[in-house]
All heavy atoms as a GROMACS GRO file, in nm:
protein
  625
    1ALA      N    1  -8.676   7.447   4.580
    1ALA     CA    2  -8.604   7.324   4.611
    1ALA      C    3  -8.696   7.206   4.587
    1ALA      O    4  -8.775   7.170   4.672
    1ALA     CB    5  -8.557   7.326   4.756
    2GLY      N    6  -8.687   7.147   4.472
    2GLY     CA    7  -8.772   7.033   4.439
    2GLY      C    8  -8.730   6.909   4.513
    2GLY      O    9  -8.614   6.886   4.537
    3GLY      N   10  -8.828   6.828   4.550
    3GLY     CA   11  -8.798   6.706   4.622
    3GLY      C   12  -8.821   6.585   4.535
    3GLY      O   13  -8.840   6.594   4.415
    4ALA      N   14  -8.821   6.471   4.599
    4ALA     CA   15  -8.836   6.344   4.528
    4ALA      C   16  -8.981   6.314   4.496
    4ALA      O   17  -9.012   6.212   4.441
    4ALA     CB   18  -8.775   6.232   4.611
    5GLY      N   19  -9.070   6.403   4.532
    5GLY     CA   20  -9.210   6.384   4.496
    5GLY      C   21  -9.298   6.341   4.611
    5GLY      O   22  -9.419   6.349   4.601
    6ALA      N   23  -9.242   6.295   4.720
    6ALA     CA   24  -9.324   6.256   4.834
    6ALA      C   25  -9.368   6.382   4.905
    6ALA      O   26  -9.291   6.474   4.923
    6ALA     CB   27  -9.244   6.167   4.929
    7GLY      N   28  -9.493   6.387   4.944
    7GLY     CA   29  -9.541   6.506   5.013
    7GLY      C   30  -9.612   6.469   5.140
    7GLY      O   31  -9.674   6.364   5.150
    8ALA      N   32  -9.601   6.553   5.238
    8ALA     CA   33  -9.672   6.533   5.364
    8ALA      C   34  -9.764   6.652   5.385
    8ALA      O   35  -9.749   6.755   5.322
    8ALA     CB   36  -9.573   6.522   5.480
    9GLY      N   37  -9.856   6.637   5.476
    9GLY     CA   38  -9.946   6.748   5.505
    9GLY      C   39 -10.055   6.760   5.402
    9GLY      O   40 -10.089   6.870   5.361
   10SER      N   41 -10.112   6.649   5.361
   10SER     CA   42 -10.212   6.653   5.256
   10SER      C   43 -10.353   6.681   5.307
   10SER      O   44 -10.445   6.693   5.230
   10SER     CB   45 -10.211   6.521   5.179
   10SER     OG   46 -10.238   6.413   5.265
   11GLU      N   47 -10.370   6.692   5.438
   11GLU     CA   48 -10.502   6.723   5.492
   11GLU      C   49 -10.536   6.869   5.462
   11GLU      O   50 -10.450   6.952   5.442
   11GLU     CB   51 -10.504   6.699   5.643
   11GLU     CG   52 -10.486   6.551   5.678
   11GLU     CD   53 -10.489   6.528   5.827
   11GLU    OE1   54 -10.545   6.613   5.899
   11GLU    OE2   55 -10.437   6.425   5.871
   12ALA      N   56 -10.664   6.898   5.459
   12ALA     CA   57 -10.711   7.033   5.427
   12ALA      C   58 -10.648   7.135   5.519
   12ALA      O   59 -10.642   7.117   5.639
   12ALA     CB   60 -10.863   7.038   5.438
   13GLY      N   61 -10.597   7.243   5.462
   13GLY     CA   62 -10.542   7.352   5.540
   13GLY      C   63 -10.395   7.334   5.577
   13GLY      O   64 -10.337   7.423   5.636
   14GLU      N   65 -10.335   7.220   5.546
   14GLU     CA   66 -10.196   7.198   5.579
   14GLU      C   67 -10.108   7.224   5.458
   14GLU      O   68 -10.149   7.200   5.345
   14GLU     CB   69 -10.173   7.055   5.629
   14GLU     CG   70 -10.239   7.028   5.763
   14GLU     CD   71 -10.200   6.891   5.816
   14GLU    OE1   72 -10.092   6.841   5.781
   14GLU    OE2   73 -10.278   6.836   5.893
   15ASP      N   74  -9.985   7.272   5.482
   15ASP     CA   75  -9.889   7.292   5.375
   15ASP      C   76  -9.829   7.159   5.334
   15ASP      O   77  -9.811   7.070   5.415
   15ASP     CB   78  -9.777   7.386   5.421
   15ASP     CG   79  -9.826   7.527   5.446
   15ASP    OD1   80  -9.923   7.567   5.380
   15ASP    OD2   81  -9.767   7.595   5.530
   16ARG      N   82  -9.797   7.147   5.205
   16ARG     CA   83  -9.728   7.027   5.156
   16ARG      C   84  -9.579   7.045   5.176
   16ARG      O   85  -9.528   7.156   5.177
   16ARG     CB   86  -9.760   7.005   5.009
   16ARG     CG   87  -9.905   6.962   4.990
   16ARG     CD   88  -9.932   6.912   4.851
   16ARG     NE   89  -9.848   6.801   4.811
   16ARG     CZ   90  -9.870   6.674   4.842
   16ARG    NH1   91  -9.972   6.641   4.916
   16ARG    NH2   92  -9.790   6.579   4.796
   17MET      N   93  -9.511   6.934   5.190
   17MET     CA   94  -9.368   6.935   5.213
   17MET      C   95  -9.302   6.840   5.114
   17MET      O   96  -9.351   6.730   5.092
   17MET     CB   97  -9.340   6.889   5.356
   17MET     CG   98  -9.197   6.890   5.394
   17MET     SD   99  -9.170   6.823   5.561
   17MET     CE  100  -9.307   6.886   5.652
   18ASP      N  101  -9.192   6.882   5.054
   18ASP     CA  102  -9.117   6.795   4.964
   18ASP      C  103  -9.005   6.726   5.040
   18ASP      O  104  -8.945   6.784   5.131
   18ASP     CB  105  -9.056   6.875   4.849
   18ASP     CG  106  -9.161   6.921   4.749
   18ASP    OD1  107  -9.263   6.852   4.735
   18ASP    OD2  108  -9.140   7.025   4.687
   19PHE      N  109  -8.977   6.602   5.001
   19PHE     CA  110  -8.871   6.525   5.063
   19PHE      C  111  -8.766   6.488   4.959
   19PHE      O  112  -8.798   6.456   4.845
   19PHE     CB  113  -8.926   6.398   5.129
   19PHE     CG  114  -9.004   6.428   5.253
   19PHE    CD1  115  -9.140   6.446   5.249
   19PHE    CD2  116  -8.939   6.440   5.373
   19PHE    CE1  117  -9.212   6.476   5.363
   19PHE    CE2  118  -9.009   6.469   5.489
   19PHE     CZ  119  -9.146   6.488   5.484
   20VAL      N  120  -8.641   6.494   5.002
   20VAL     CA  121  -8.528   6.456   4.918
   20VAL      C  122  -8.513   6.304   4.920
   20VAL      O  123  -8.480   6.242   4.820
   20VAL     CB  124  -8.400   6.525   4.969
   20VAL    CG1  125  -8.278   6.478   4.891
   20VAL    CG2  126  -8.414   6.676   4.963
   21ALA      N  127  -8.536   6.243   5.039
   21ALA     CA  128  -8.523   6.098   5.056
   21ALA      C  129  -8.605   6.054   5.174
   21ALA      O  130  -8.640   6.135   5.261
   21ALA     CB  131  -8.376   6.061   5.076
   22ALA      N  132  -8.634   5.924   5.180
   22ALA     CA  133  -8.708   5.867   5.292
   22ALA      C  134  -8.670   5.721   5.308
   22ALA      O  135  -8.625   5.656   5.213
   22ALA     CB  136  -8.858   5.881   5.270
   23CYS      N  137  -8.687   5.669   5.429
   23CYS     CA  138  -8.663   5.528   5.456
   23CYS      C  139  -8.747   5.486   5.576
   23CYS      O  140  -8.795   5.569   5.652
   23CYS     CB  141  -8.515   5.500   5.480
   23CYS     SG  142  -8.446   5.578   5.627
   24VAL      N  143  -8.765   5.355   5.591
   24VAL     CA  144  -8.842   5.299   5.702
   24VAL      C  145  -8.745   5.238   5.802
   24VAL      O  146  -8.647   5.173   5.763
   24VAL     CB  147  -8.940   5.191   5.649
   24VAL    CG1  148  -9.017   5.127   5.762
   24VAL    CG2  149  -9.036   5.252   5.548
   25SER      N  150  -8.773   5.256   5.930
   25SER     CA  151  -8.689   5.196   6.033
   25SER      C  152  -8.695   5.044   6.023
   25SER      O  153  -8.794   4.988   5.974
   25SER     CB  154  -8.733   5.242   6.172
   25SER     OG  155  -8.862   5.192   6.203
   26PRO      N  156  -8.591   4.974   6.068
   26PRO     CA  157  -8.587   4.828   6.056
   26PRO      C  158  -8.706   4.756   6.119
   26PRO      O  159  -8.751   4.654   6.069
   26PRO     CB  160  -8.457   4.788   6.125
   26PRO     CG  161  -8.370   4.909   6.115
   26PRO     CD  162  -8.466   5.026   6.122
   27ARG      N  163  -8.760   4.807   6.226
   27ARG     CA  164  -8.875   4.745   6.292
   27ARG      C  165  -9.009   4.793   6.235
   27ARG      O  166  -9.114   4.749   6.277
   27ARG     CB  167  -8.871   4.772   6.441
   27ARG     CG  168  -8.752   4.709   6.509
   27ARG     CD  169  -8.758   4.729   6.658
   27ARG     NE  170  -8.629   4.698   6.717
   27ARG     CZ  171  -8.579   4.759   6.822
   27ARG    NH1  172  -8.646   4.855   6.881
   27ARG    NH2  173  -8.460   4.725   6.867
   28GLY      N  174  -9.004   4.887   6.142
   28GLY     CA  175  -9.126   4.936   6.080
   28GLY      C  176  -9.207   5.031   6.166
   28GLY      O  177  -9.323   5.056   6.137
   29GLU      N  178  -9.146   5.087   6.270
   29GLU     CA  179  -9.217   5.177   6.360
   29GLU      C  180  -9.216   5.322   6.313
   29GLU      O  181  -9.306   5.398   6.345
   29GLU     CB  182  -9.155   5.170   6.500
   29GLU     CG  183  -9.164   5.032   6.563
   29GLU     CD  184  -9.084   5.021   6.690
   29GLU    OE1  185  -8.999   5.109   6.717
   29GLU    OE2  186  -9.106   4.924   6.764
   30TYR      N  187  -9.112   5.360   6.238
   30TYR     CA  188  -9.095   5.499   6.196
   30TYR      C  189  -9.064   5.508   6.047
   30TYR      O  190  -9.006   5.417   5.989
   30TYR     CB  191  -8.981   5.568   6.273
   30TYR     CG  192  -9.008   5.579   6.420
   30TYR    CD1  193  -8.962   5.483   6.509
   30TYR    CD2  194  -9.082   5.684   6.470
   30TYR    CE1  195  -8.987   5.492   6.644
   30TYR    CE2  196  -9.109   5.695   6.605
   30TYR     CZ  197  -9.061   5.598   6.692
   30TYR     OH  198  -9.087   5.608   6.826
   31VAL      N  199  -9.102   5.621   5.990
   31VAL     CA  200  -9.056   5.659   5.857
   31VAL      C  201  -8.972   5.784   5.878
   31VAL      O  202  -9.018   5.881   5.940
   31VAL     CB  203  -9.173   5.689   5.762
   31VAL    CG1  204  -9.121   5.743   5.630
   31VAL    CG2  205  -9.257   5.565   5.740
   32TYR      N  206  -8.849   5.780   5.831
   32TYR     CA  207  -8.761   5.895   5.839
   32TYR      C  208  -8.764   5.966   5.705
   32TYR      O  209  -8.752   5.902   5.600
   32TYR     CB  210  -8.618   5.852   5.872
   32TYR     CG  211  -8.604   5.781   6.004
   32TYR    CD1  212  -8.580   5.645   6.010
   32TYR    CD2  213  -8.616   5.851   6.124
   32TYR    CE1  214  -8.568   5.579   6.130
   32TYR    CE2  215  -8.605   5.786   6.246
   32TYR     CZ  216  -8.580   5.649   6.247
   32TYR     OH  217  -8.569   5.585   6.367
   33GLY      N  218  -8.781   6.097   5.708
   33GLY     CA  219  -8.784   6.175   5.586
   33GLY      C  220  -8.685   6.289   5.591
   33GLY      O  221  -8.676   6.360   5.692
   34LEU      N  222  -8.610   6.306   5.485
   34LEU     CA  223  -8.516   6.416   5.474
   34LEU      C  224  -8.583   6.524   5.391
   34LEU      O  225  -8.604   6.508   5.271
   34LEU     CB  226  -8.388   6.367   5.407
   34LEU     CG  227  -8.273   6.465   5.394
   34LEU    CD1  228  -8.234   6.521   5.530
   34LEU    CD2  229  -8.155   6.398   5.328
   35GLY      N  230  -8.625   6.631   5.458
   35GLY     CA  231  -8.700   6.736   5.392
   35GLY      C  232  -8.615   6.826   5.305
   35GLY      O  233  -8.497   6.845   5.331
   36ALA      N  234  -8.678   6.881   5.202
   36ALA     CA  235  -8.610   6.978   5.117
   36ALA      C  236  -8.576   7.104   5.196
   36ALA      O  237  -8.496   7.186   5.152
   36ALA     CB  238  -8.698   7.012   4.997
   37ASP      N  239  -8.636   7.118   5.316
   37ASP     CA  240  -8.608   7.232   5.403
   37ASP      C  241  -8.489   7.206   5.496
   37ASP      O  242  -8.469   7.277   5.594
   37ASP     CB  243  -8.732   7.267   5.486
   37ASP     CG  244  -8.779   7.152   5.575
   37ASP    OD1  245  -8.722   7.040   5.566
   37ASP    OD2  246  -8.874   7.173   5.652
   38ASN      N  247  -8.408   7.101   5.466
   38ASN     CA  248  -8.289   7.064   5.544
   38ASN      C  249  -8.324   7.025   5.688
   38ASN      O  250  -8.253   7.062   5.782
   38ASN     CB  251  -8.183   7.174   5.543
   38ASN     CG  252  -8.108   7.179   5.414
   38ASN    OD1  253  -8.113   7.085   5.334
   38ASN    ND2  254  -8.038   7.288   5.390
   39LYS      N  255  -8.432   6.950   5.703
   39LYS     CA  256  -8.466   6.893   5.833
   39LYS      C  257  -8.486   6.744   5.817
   39LYS      O  258  -8.532   6.697   5.713
   39LYS     CB  259  -8.594   6.955   5.889
   39LYS     CG  260  -8.578   7.098   5.935
   39LYS     CD  261  -8.705   7.147   5.999
   39LYS     CE  262  -8.691   7.291   6.043
   39LYS     NZ  263  -8.817   7.342   6.101
   40LEU      N  264  -8.451   6.670   5.922
   40LEU     CA  265  -8.475   6.528   5.929
   40LEU      C  266  -8.601   6.507   6.013
   40LEU      O  267  -8.610   6.556   6.124
   40LEU     CB  268  -8.356   6.457   5.994
   40LEU     CG  269  -8.372   6.307   6.020
   40LEU    CD1  270  -8.387   6.232   5.889
   40LEU    CD2  271  -8.254   6.255   6.100
   41TYR      N  272  -8.699   6.438   5.957
   41TYR     CA  273  -8.827   6.415   6.024
   41TYR      C  274  -8.842   6.268   6.060
   41TYR      O  275  -8.804   6.180   5.981
   41TYR     CB  276  -8.944   6.455   5.932
   41TYR     CG  277  -8.950   6.602   5.905
   41TYR    CD1  278  -8.884   6.656   5.795
   41TYR    CD2  279  -9.021   6.687   5.987
   41TYR    CE1  280  -8.889   6.792   5.768
   41TYR    CE2  281  -9.028   6.823   5.961
   41TYR     CZ  282  -8.961   6.874   5.852
   41TYR     OH  283  -8.966   7.009   5.826
   42ALA      N  284  -8.897   6.241   6.176
   42ALA     CA  285  -8.930   6.105   6.219
   42ALA      C  286  -9.082   6.098   6.234
   42ALA      O  287  -9.140   6.163   6.321
   42ALA     CB  288  -8.862   6.070   6.350
   43PHE      N  289  -9.146   6.024   6.144
   43PHE     CA  290  -9.290   6.005   6.147
   43PHE      C  291  -9.323   5.872   6.214
   43PHE      O  292  -9.259   5.771   6.183
   43PHE     CB  293  -9.347   6.001   6.004
   43PHE     CG  294  -9.333   6.128   5.928
   43PHE    CD1  295  -9.220   6.153   5.852
   43PHE    CD2  296  -9.435   6.222   5.929
   43PHE    CE1  297  -9.208   6.270   5.779
   43PHE    CE2  298  -9.424   6.339   5.856
   43PHE     CZ  299  -9.311   6.363   5.782
   44GLN      N  300  -9.422   5.870   6.301
   44GLN     CA  301  -9.470   5.746   6.360
   44GLN      C  302  -9.551   5.674   6.254
   44GLN      O  303  -9.641   5.731   6.194
   44GLN     CB  304  -9.554   5.780   6.484
   44GLN     CG  305  -9.549   5.681   6.596
   44GLN     CD  306  -9.622   5.553   6.567
   44GLN    OE1  307  -9.723   5.550   6.500
   44GLN    NE2  308  -9.569   5.445   6.619
   45MET      N  309  -9.518   5.549   6.225
   45MET     CA  310  -9.579   5.476   6.114
   45MET      C  311  -9.730   5.463   6.129
   45MET      O  312  -9.804   5.484   6.033
   45MET     CB  313  -9.515   5.338   6.103
   45MET     CG  314  -9.569   5.256   5.988
   45MET     SD  315  -9.521   5.316   5.826
   45MET     CE  316  -9.372   5.225   5.802
   46GLU      N  317  -9.780   5.430   6.246
   46GLU     CA  318  -9.923   5.405   6.264
   46GLU      C  319 -10.008   5.531   6.251
   46GLU      O  320 -10.119   5.525   6.200
   46GLU     CB  321  -9.948   5.339   6.399
   46GLU     CG  322  -9.900   5.196   6.405
   46GLU     CD  323  -9.938   5.129   6.535
   46GLU    OE1  324 -10.031   5.175   6.604
   46GLU    OE2  325  -9.872   5.029   6.568
   47THR      N  326  -9.956   5.644   6.298
   47THR     CA  327 -10.036   5.766   6.299
   47THR      C  328  -9.997   5.865   6.188
   47THR      O  329 -10.072   5.958   6.162
   47THR     CB  330 -10.020   5.840   6.434
   47THR    OG1  331  -9.884   5.881   6.449
   47THR    CG2  332 -10.062   5.751   6.550
   48ALA      N  333  -9.881   5.847   6.128
   48ALA     CA  334  -9.826   5.938   6.026
   48ALA      C  335  -9.800   6.077   6.082
   48ALA      O  336  -9.789   6.174   6.008
   48ALA     CB  337  -9.916   5.945   5.904
   49ARG      N  338  -9.790   6.088   6.212
   49ARG     CA  339  -9.760   6.216   6.277
   49ARG      C  340  -9.609   6.233   6.296
   49ARG      O  341  -9.538   6.136   6.320
   49ARG     CB  342  -9.827   6.224   6.414
   49ARG     CG  343  -9.976   6.213   6.409
   49ARG     CD  344 -10.037   6.347   6.378
   49ARG     NE  345 -10.182   6.335   6.376
   49ARG     CZ  346 -10.259   6.404   6.298
   49ARG    NH1  347 -10.208   6.492   6.216
   49ARG    NH2  348 -10.389   6.390   6.302
   50VAL      N  349  -9.562   6.356   6.289
   50VAL     CA  350  -9.421   6.384   6.313
   50VAL      C  351  -9.394   6.370   6.462
   50VAL      O  352  -9.454   6.439   6.543
   50VAL     CB  353  -9.383   6.526   6.265
   50VAL    CG1  354  -9.239   6.558   6.301
   50VAL    CG2  355  -9.405   6.541   6.115
   51GLU      N  356  -9.305   6.277   6.496
   51GLU     CA  357  -9.265   6.257   6.636
   51GLU      C  358  -9.156   6.358   6.674
   51GLU      O  359  -9.158   6.413   6.781
   51GLU     CB  360  -9.211   6.116   6.656
   51GLU     CG  361  -9.316   6.009   6.645
   51GLU     CD  362  -9.390   5.986   6.775
   51GLU    OE1  363  -9.326   5.991   6.882
   51GLU    OE2  364  -9.511   5.964   6.769
   52GLU      N  365  -9.057   6.374   6.583
   52GLU     CA  366  -8.946   6.465   6.607
   52GLU      C  367  -8.896   6.520   6.475
   52GLU      O  368  -8.916   6.458   6.370
   52GLU     CB  369  -8.830   6.393   6.677
   52GLU     CG  370  -8.863   6.344   6.817
   52GLU     CD  371  -8.741   6.290   6.886
   52GLU    OE1  372  -8.647   6.368   6.910
   52GLU    OE2  373  -8.739   6.170   6.915
   53SER      N  374  -8.829   6.634   6.482
   53SER     CA  375  -8.759   6.686   6.365
   53SER      C  376  -8.630   6.753   6.412
   53SER      O  377  -8.624   6.806   6.523
   53SER     CB  378  -8.847   6.785   6.288
   53SER     OG  379  -8.871   6.900   6.364
   54PHE      N  380  -8.528   6.744   6.327
   54PHE     CA  381  -8.397   6.798   6.360
   54PHE      C  382  -8.344   6.875   6.241
   54PHE      O  383  -8.355   6.828   6.127
   54PHE     CB  384  -8.298   6.684   6.390
   54PHE     CG  385  -8.345   6.589   6.496
   54PHE    CD1  386  -8.411   6.472   6.461
   54PHE    CD2  387  -8.323   6.616   6.629
   54PHE    CE1  388  -8.455   6.383   6.557
   54PHE    CE2  389  -8.366   6.527   6.727
   54PHE     CZ  390  -8.432   6.411   6.690
   55PRO      N  391  -8.281   6.990   6.264
   55PRO     CA  392  -8.217   7.060   6.153
   55PRO      C  393  -8.092   6.985   6.108
   55PRO      O  394  -8.014   6.938   6.191
   55PRO     CB  395  -8.182   7.197   6.211
   55PRO     CG  396  -8.181   7.178   6.359
   55PRO     CD  397  -8.271   7.063   6.390
   56VAL      N  398  -8.076   6.969   5.978
   56VAL     CA  399  -7.959   6.902   5.922
   56VAL      C  400  -7.864   7.012   5.876
   56VAL      O  401  -7.900   7.095   5.794
   56VAL     CB  402  -8.000   6.811   5.803
   56VAL    CG1  403  -7.878   6.746   5.741
   56VAL    CG2  404  -8.099   6.706   5.850
   57GLU      N  405  -7.743   7.011   5.930
   57GLU     CA  406  -7.649   7.120   5.906
   57GLU      C  407  -7.593   7.122   5.764
   57GLU      O  408  -7.579   7.226   5.704
   57GLU     CB  409  -7.536   7.114   6.008
   57GLU     CG  410  -7.586   7.135   6.150
   57GLU     CD  411  -7.481   7.105   6.255
   57GLU    OE1  412  -7.368   7.074   6.218
   57GLU    OE2  413  -7.515   7.112   6.373
   58GLN      N  414  -7.564   7.007   5.710
   58GLN     CA  415  -7.509   7.002   5.575
   58GLN      C  416  -7.622   6.992   5.473
   58GLN      O  417  -7.735   6.969   5.508
   58GLN     CB  418  -7.411   6.884   5.561
   58GLN     CG  419  -7.475   6.749   5.538
   58GLN     CD  420  -7.520   6.674   5.664
   58GLN    OE1  421  -7.528   6.731   5.771
   58GLN    NE2  422  -7.550   6.548   5.650
   59GLN      N  423  -7.588   7.010   5.346
   59GLN     CA  424  -7.685   6.994   5.239
   59GLN      C  425  -7.698   6.844   5.212
   59GLN      O  426  -7.633   6.789   5.126
   59GLN     CB  427  -7.639   7.069   5.113
   59GLN     CG  428  -7.739   7.066   5.000
   59GLN     CD  429  -7.868   7.141   5.034
   59GLN    OE1  430  -7.868   7.239   5.106
   59GLN    NE2  431  -7.978   7.091   4.983
   60ALA      N  432  -7.782   6.778   5.290
   60ALA     CA  433  -7.796   6.632   5.281
   60ALA      C  434  -7.874   6.593   5.155
   60ALA      O  435  -7.966   6.662   5.114
   60ALA     CB  436  -7.865   6.580   5.405
   61ILE      N  437  -7.834   6.480   5.098
   61ILE     CA  438  -7.900   6.430   4.977
   61ILE      C  439  -7.958   6.290   4.996
   61ILE      O  440  -8.026   6.239   4.909
   61ILE     CB  441  -7.805   6.430   4.856
   61ILE    CG1  442  -7.684   6.342   4.883
   61ILE    CG2  443  -7.766   6.572   4.819
   61ILE    CD1  444  -7.600   6.313   4.760
   62GLY      N  445  -7.930   6.228   5.111
   62GLY     CA  446  -7.982   6.094   5.134
   62GLY      C  447  -7.972   6.053   5.279
   62GLY      O  448  -7.909   6.121   5.360
   63LEU      N  449  -8.036   5.940   5.311
   63LEU     CA  450  -8.031   5.887   5.446
   63LEU      C  451  -8.050   5.737   5.442
   63LEU      O  452  -8.101   5.682   5.344
   63LEU     CB  453  -8.137   5.951   5.535
   63LEU     CG  454  -8.283   5.915   5.513
   63LEU    CD1  455  -8.362   5.950   5.637
   63LEU    CD2  456  -8.341   5.987   5.395
   64THR      N  457  -8.006   5.672   5.549
   64THR     CA  458  -8.020   5.527   5.561
   64THR      C  459  -8.032   5.491   5.708
   64THR      O  460  -7.966   5.551   5.792
   64THR     CB  461  -7.902   5.454   5.494
   64THR    OG1  462  -7.928   5.314   5.493
   64THR    CG2  463  -7.771   5.482   5.563
   65PRO      N  464  -8.119   5.394   5.741
   65PRO     CA  465  -8.133   5.353   5.881
   65PRO      C  466  -8.024   5.252   5.919
   65PRO      O  467  -7.973   5.179   5.834
   65PRO     CB  468  -8.270   5.287   5.885
   65PRO     CG  469  -8.286   5.228   5.749
   65PRO     CD  470  -8.216   5.325   5.656
   66HIS      N  471  -7.990   5.247   6.046
   66HIS     CA  472  -7.902   5.142   6.097
   66HIS      C  473  -7.984   5.014   6.102
   66HIS      O  474  -8.099   5.016   6.142
   66HIS     CB  475  -7.852   5.179   6.236
   66HIS     CG  476  -7.745   5.089   6.286
   66HIS    ND1  477  -7.772   4.963   6.334
   66HIS    CD2  478  -7.611   5.105   6.294
   66HIS    CE1  479  -7.659   4.905   6.370
   66HIS    NE2  480  -7.560   4.990   6.347
   67PRO      N  481  -7.928   4.902   6.060
   67PRO     CA  482  -8.008   4.778   6.054
   67PRO      C  483  -8.046   4.720   6.190
   67PRO      O  484  -8.142   4.644   6.198
   67PRO     CB  485  -7.919   4.682   5.976
   67PRO     CG  486  -7.781   4.734   5.996
   67PRO     CD  487  -7.794   4.884   6.008
   68LEU      N  488  -7.974   4.756   6.298
   68LEU     CA  489  -8.001   4.695   6.428
   68LEU      C  490  -8.036   4.794   6.538
   68LEU      O  491  -8.092   4.756   6.640
   68LEU     CB  492  -7.880   4.612   6.473
   68LEU     CG  493  -7.837   4.501   6.377
   68LEU    CD1  494  -7.709   4.434   6.425
   68LEU    CD2  495  -7.948   4.399   6.359
   69GLN      N  496  -8.000   4.920   6.521
   69GLN     CA  497  -8.022   5.020   6.625
   69GLN      C  498  -8.124   5.124   6.578
   69GLN      O  499  -8.150   5.138   6.459
   69GLN     CB  500  -7.891   5.089   6.661
   69GLN     CG  501  -7.788   4.996   6.716
   69GLN     CD  502  -7.656   5.066   6.743
   69GLN    OE1  503  -7.644   5.187   6.725
   69GLN    NE2  504  -7.558   4.991   6.786
   70ASN      N  505  -8.178   5.197   6.673
   70ASN     CA  506  -8.274   5.303   6.642
   70ASN      C  507  -8.198   5.432   6.609
   70ASN      O  508  -8.195   5.526   6.686
   70ASN     CB  509  -8.369   5.324   6.759
   70ASN     CG  510  -8.484   5.414   6.721
   70ASN    OD1  511  -8.517   5.427   6.604
   70ASN    ND2  512  -8.546   5.476   6.820
   71SER      N  513  -8.131   5.432   6.494
   71SER     CA  514  -8.057   5.550   6.449
   71SER      C  515  -8.062   5.555   6.297
   71SER      O  516  -8.093   5.457   6.230
   71SER     CB  517  -7.913   5.546   6.499
   71SER     OG  518  -7.845   5.435   6.448
   72VAL      N  519  -8.029   5.672   6.246
   72VAL     CA  520  -8.030   5.694   6.101
   72VAL      C  521  -7.911   5.782   6.066
   72VAL      O  522  -7.868   5.864   6.148
   72VAL     CB  523  -8.164   5.757   6.055
   72VAL    CG1  524  -8.184   5.895   6.112
   72VAL    CG2  525  -8.177   5.759   5.905
   73ALA      N  526  -7.855   5.763   5.948
   73ALA     CA  527  -7.743   5.845   5.902
   73ALA      C  528  -7.787   5.927   5.782
   73ALA      O  529  -7.859   5.878   5.695
   73ALA     CB  530  -7.624   5.756   5.863
   74THR      N  531  -7.743   6.052   5.778
   74THR     CA  532  -7.766   6.137   5.662
   74THR      C  533  -7.630   6.161   5.595
   74THR      O  534  -7.527   6.160   5.660
   74THR     CB  535  -7.829   6.273   5.700
   74THR    OG1  536  -7.746   6.338   5.795
   74THR    CG2  537  -7.968   6.254   5.757
   75PHE      N  538  -7.633   6.182   5.462
   75PHE     CA  539  -7.509   6.207   5.391
   75PHE      C  540  -7.530   6.314   5.286
   75PHE      O  541  -7.641   6.334   5.237
   75PHE     CB  542  -7.453   6.079   5.327
   75PHE     CG  543  -7.550   6.005   5.240
   75PHE    CD1  544  -7.559   6.031   5.105
   75PHE    CD2  545  -7.633   5.907   5.294
   75PHE    CE1  546  -7.649   5.962   5.024
   75PHE    CE2  547  -7.722   5.837   5.215
   75PHE     CZ  548  -7.731   5.864   5.080
   76GLY      N  549  -7.421   6.388   5.258
   76GLY     CA  550  -7.428   6.498   5.164
   76GLY      C  551  -7.339   6.477   5.044
   76GLY      O  552  -7.253   6.389   5.042
   77GLU      N  553  -7.357   6.560   4.942
   77GLU     CA  554  -7.275   6.553   4.820
   77GLU      C  555  -7.128   6.576   4.849
   77GLU      O  556  -7.041   6.525   4.778
   77GLU     CB  557  -7.323   6.657   4.718
   77GLU     CG  558  -7.450   6.621   4.650
   77GLU     CD  559  -7.490   6.724   4.545
   77GLU    OE1  560  -7.433   6.835   4.542
   77GLU    OE2  561  -7.578   6.691   4.464
   78ASP      N  562  -7.100   6.653   4.954
   78ASP     CA  563  -6.961   6.684   4.988
   78ASP      C  564  -6.893   6.574   5.069
   78ASP      O  565  -6.780   6.589   5.113
   78ASP     CB  566  -6.954   6.816   5.065
   78ASP     CG  567  -7.026   6.811   5.199
   78ASP    OD1  568  -7.089   6.708   5.230
   78ASP    OD2  569  -7.022   6.912   5.272
   79GLY      N  570  -6.960   6.460   5.090
   79GLY     CA  571  -6.902   6.349   5.164
   79GLY      C  572  -6.932   6.353   5.314
   79GLY      O  573  -6.889   6.264   5.387
   80THR      N  574  -7.003   6.454   5.359
   80THR     CA  575  -7.038   6.466   5.500
   80THR      C  576  -7.134   6.354   5.539
   80THR      O  577  -7.229   6.326   5.468
   80THR     CB  578  -7.106   6.602   5.528
   80THR    OG1  579  -7.018   6.705   5.487
   80THR    CG2  580  -7.136   6.618   5.675
   81LEU      N  581  -7.107   6.291   5.652
   81LEU     CA  582  -7.191   6.186   5.708
   81LEU      C  583  -7.222   6.220   5.852
   81LEU      O  584  -7.132   6.255   5.928
   81LEU     CB  585  -7.121   6.052   5.699
   81LEU     CG  586  -7.193   5.933   5.761
   81LEU    CD1  587  -7.313   5.895   5.675
   81LEU    CD2  588  -7.099   5.815   5.775
   82LYS      N  589  -7.350   6.214   5.890
   82LYS     CA  590  -7.387   6.240   6.029
   82LYS      C  591  -7.483   6.131   6.074
   82LYS      O  592  -7.577   6.096   6.003
   82LYS     CB  593  -7.455   6.377   6.043
   82LYS     CG  594  -7.491   6.408   6.188
   82LYS     CD  595  -7.519   6.552   6.212
   82LYS     CE  596  -7.545   6.573   6.360
   82LYS     NZ  597  -7.561   6.713   6.393
   83VAL      N  598  -7.454   6.075   6.192
   83VAL     CA  599  -7.538   5.970   6.249
   83VAL      C  600  -7.626   6.034   6.356
   83VAL      O  601  -7.578   6.103   6.445
   83VAL     CB  602  -7.453   5.856   6.309
   83VAL    CG1  603  -7.541   5.751   6.372
   83VAL    CG2  604  -7.365   5.795   6.201
   84TRP      N  605  -7.757   6.006   6.346
   84TRP     CA  606  -7.856   6.059   6.439
   84TRP      C  607  -7.903   5.946   6.528
   84TRP      O  608  -7.950   5.844   6.478
   84TRP     CB  609  -7.975   6.118   6.362
   84TRP     CG  610  -7.935   6.224   6.265
   84TRP    CD1  611  -7.888   6.205   6.138
   84TRP    CD2  612  -7.937   6.363   6.285
   84TRP    NE1  613  -7.862   6.325   6.078
   84TRP    CE2  614  -7.891   6.425   6.167
   84TRP    CE3  615  -7.975   6.444   6.393
   84TRP    CZ2  616  -7.882   6.562   6.154
   84TRP    CZ3  617  -7.965   6.581   6.378
   84TRP    CH2  618  -7.918   6.639   6.259
   85VAL      N  619  -7.888   5.963   6.658
   85VAL     CA  620  -7.931   5.857   6.753
   85VAL      C  621  -8.037   5.909   6.846
   85VAL      O  622  -8.056   6.025   6.863
   85VAL     CB  623  -7.813   5.802   6.834
   85VAL    CG1  624  -7.718   5.727   6.742
   85VAL    CG2  625  -7.739   5.910   6.908
   0.00000   0.00000   0.00000
């Protein structure tokens, strides 16, 4: 499952991870990444550490942050849309 080329886990001894899509939260506190492993990751911007991860049920191909709230939506080729709060 090839990703968009962004990889995480570049420190010695860590596995690399491919991402299908990524975006930054409106306040710049988090980077949300949609992994090729069908998980949604929330990275803390200052530390680059994973704060949370959630399994994405559909075959998601993209994501977008809400412009005013701390939430993100994922969407799939089949038209499925899920909002994560």
